[in-house]
N, C-alpha and C positions, 0 to 999 in steps of 0.2 A: 232506236226506240222500238218497242214492241206494243202490240195491242193485246189487252187482256179482257176476256169476256167473263164477268163475275156474276154468278147466280146465287140466290139465297132467298131468305125471308126476313121480314121485319114488321114491327107494329108501329102505327102512328102513336105519337105521344098521347097518353091518356086513354088509348083504345083498349077495350077488353074484347077478347075473342080470338078468332083465327088469324095468324100472321098472314100478311100479304106477300106474294112472291115478287122478286125484282130480278132484273137482268140488265146489266150495264156494261158498256165497253169503255175501257180506260186506257190511255196511252201512258206507258211507264217503262222504265229500264229493267225492272225486275218484278216478279210476281209479288214479292213482299211489299214493294212500293205501291203497286196497284191495289193490293189488299188494304193497306193503310189509307190510301187516298179515298177508297170507297167507304170505309168506316167513318173517316173524318167528314165526308160529305153527308152520309145518311144520318149520323148522330145529331145533326142540326135539327132535324124534324122527326126522327124515328127513334125507337128503342128496341132492344132485344134483336139486334142485327145478327143474323146467322148466315155465314157464307158456307154454301154447300158444295160449290165447285168453282174452280178457276180454270179457264182455257187460255192458251197462249197462241198468238200468231206473230211470226216475225215479219215485220214490215220491210219490204224491199225498196219501195218508192211510193211517194204520195202524189196523186193526180187530182187536183182540184179538191173536191169534198171526199173523194174516195182514196183508198190505199190498196196497193197491190202487195201481196205477201203470201205466206204459207197458210194452209187451212188451219183452223183452230184445233189444238190438241190439249188434252187434259193435263194439268200440272199436278204433280204429286203434292199433297197437303204439307209435307215436310218442308217444301220450298217457301211457303208463306206463313206458316204458323209458328 
């Protein structure tokens, strides 16, 4: 399992104006799976979800609420789009 930090913008349903930024960390096996989980979660209460960047960290071990792994590295958009 890997950790993916997903950054982007979205609007609240019915909102007019500037999109709000978001940043979430999701555990998934691939960048595509993390991308889809994020969109599925956000589209329950948000619209116009735009993912601007995904970063990956390979988790080596989990300790309580934290995880030990590699630093986050940017994933090529071709891996999740």
